[in-house]
C-alpha positions in Angstrom: 70.5 87.1 105.2 73.5 85.5 103.6 76.0 85.1 106.9 75.9 83.4 110.2 75.7 85.7 113.9 74.9 83.8 116.7 72.5 85.4 119.1 74.9 87.0 121.4 77.4 88.5 118.0 76.3 92.6 118.0 76.2 94.3 114.9 76.0 97.8 114.0 74.3 99.4 110.9 76.5 100.6 108.2 78.1 97.1 108.0 79.1 94.5 104.6 79.2 91.0 105.8 79.7 87.9 103.0 78.2 85.3 102.7 79.2 82.2 104.3 80.7 84.1 107.3 79.9 82.8 110.2 80.1 85.2 113.5 80.7 83.2 117.0 79.4 84.1 120.4 79.3 87.8 122.0 81.9 90.0 118.9 81.1 92.9 118.2 81.2 93.8 114.5 81.3 97.8 115.0 79.7 100.2 112.3 81.2 100.5 108.8 82.6 97.0 109.2 83.5 95.4 105.1 84.1 91.7 105.6 84.2 89.6 102.7 82.8 86.0 102.1 83.6 82.5 104.1 85.3 84.3 106.7 84.8 83.1 110.8 85.1 84.9 113.8 85.7 83.7 116.6 84.1 84.6 119.8 84.5 87.3 122.5 85.9 89.7 119.1 86.0 93.1 118.2 86.2 94.7 115.1 86.4 98.6 115.4 84.1 100.8 112.9 85.7 100.8 109.2 88.0 97.8 109.7 88.5 95.9 106.4 88.3 92.0 106.2 89.0 90.2 103.0 87.3 87.0 101.7 88.1 83.4 103.9 90.0 85.9 107.4 89.9 83.7 110.3 90.0 85.1 113.2 90.2 83.6 116.4 88.7 84.2 119.7 89.1 87.1 121.8 91.0 89.0 118.6 90.5 92.9 118.6 90.6 94.1 115.5 91.1 98.3 115.6 90.1 101.2 113.2 93.0 101.6 110.3 93.4 97.5 110.0 92.6 95.8 106.8 93.4 92.6 106.3 93.4 91.1 102.5 91.9 87.5 101.8 93.3 84.4 103.5 94.8 86.0 106.8 95.3 84.0 110.3 94.5 85.8 112.6 95.4 83.7 116.5 93.6 83.2 119.6 93.9 86.7 121.5 96.8 88.4 118.8 96.0 92.2 118.8 96.9 95.7 117.0 97.3 98.4 117.8 96.1 101.8 116.0 97.8 104.9 118.1 101.7 105.2 118.0 101.8 106.7 122.2 98.4 106.4 123.0 97.0 108.2 126.3 93.3 108.3 127.6 93.8 111.9 127.9 94.8 113.0 125.1 92.1 112.1 122.5 94.4 110.7 119.7 91.4 109.3 116.8 92.2 111.3 113.9 96.1 109.8 114.5 95.0 106.7 113.9 97.8 104.8 111.4 97.3 101.8 109.1 98.5 98.4 108.8 97.6 95.8 106.3 97.7 92.2 106.9 99.0 90.9 103.5 97.3 88.4 101.6 97.5 84.6 103.1 99.9 85.9 106.1 99.7 84.3 109.5 100.0 86.5 113.3 100.1 83.4 115.6 98.6 83.3 118.8 98.9 86.6 121.7 101.3 88.1 119.4 101.0 92.3 119.4 100.9 94.2 115.8 102.1 98.2 116.7 100.8 100.2 114.0 101.9 101.6 111.1 103.9 98.6 110.2 102.5 96.5 107.3 102.8 92.4 107.4 103.7 90.9 103.9 102.1 88.2 101.9 102.2 84.7 103.6 105.0 86.2 106.4 104.1 84.2 109.6 104.5 86.2 113.0 104.7 83.4 115.9 102.8 83.3 118.9 104.1 85.9 120.7 106.0 88.1 118.7 105.9 91.9 118.7 106.0 93.1 115.6 107.6 96.6 115.4 108.3 97.3 111.7 107.3 96.5 108.4 107.5 92.7 107.9 108.5 91.4 104.6 106.4 88.7 102.6 107.2 85.5 103.1 109.3 86.0 106.2 109.4 84.3 109.3 109.1 86.5 112.8 109.5 85.7 116.0 110.3 87.5 119.7 110.1 90.6 121.1 110.9 92.9 119.5 110.0 90.8 117.0 113.4 89.5 114.3 112.9 87.7 111.4 114.3 84.2 111.6 114.3 82.6 108.4 111.8 82.1 105.7 108.3 80.4 105.0 106.2 79.3 102.1 102.7 79.8 101.1 101.6 76.4 102.7 103.8 77.4 105.9 106.7 75.5 106.0 109.9 76.7 106.7 111.8 77.6 103.7 116.0 76.0 103.3 117.8 78.1 100.4 120.4 76.1 98.8 123.8 78.2 96.8 121.2 78.4 94.0 118.7 80.9 96.4 115.9 78.0 95.2 113.9 76.0 97.8 110.9 73.9 97.4 107.8 73.5 99.7 108.2 70.2 101.4 104.3 69.8 101.5 103.3 71.9 98.0 106.6 70.9 96.9 106.2 74.6 95.3 109.6 76.4 94.5 110.7 80.0 96.0 113.5 82.0 94.5 116.1 84.0 97.2 117.4 87.1 95.3 118.7 90.7 97.2 116.6 89.6 100.3 113.5 88.5 99.0 111.8 85.6 98.3 109.4 85.0 95.6 107.2 81.8 94.6 108.3 80.5 90.5 106.6 77.4 90.0 
């Protein structure tokens, strides 16, 4: 076993867990999950069957990740955030065959207490503010906040707000990486 799991964690059969991953107190990893290398899954989390987490995914305490969710490499899931997987849940109606897929792309961050309504992908390096309720697809590098979540700007791979000049170019304050805004799309150019 190349990963660590606390003695109170429950890991069901059929899971693949990568080297260097840590799984903390009272967390339940359900059958057939695939979890990459160097992930950190906080306490009191539930990872439902067939969920896929890439490498270096950080899952903070009290997070629920339901069947249909895929998180690519370097994703951050803030404390008590939650995904859904059925658009119209009813206790008396079985909808296990209607789970919608949600993909959280590489490097995205989702803030504490945010809710991601199923079927809406989260773009690369986007940033979802704390408490946001995401009801539509989020563009790469987008900064979204509120309920329902609305885009209020753009953000760098290092998590700093980007301010674009008339030439459509912005520079990250920390990394000095350069970005170009064109046709409502941001790309890193240097």
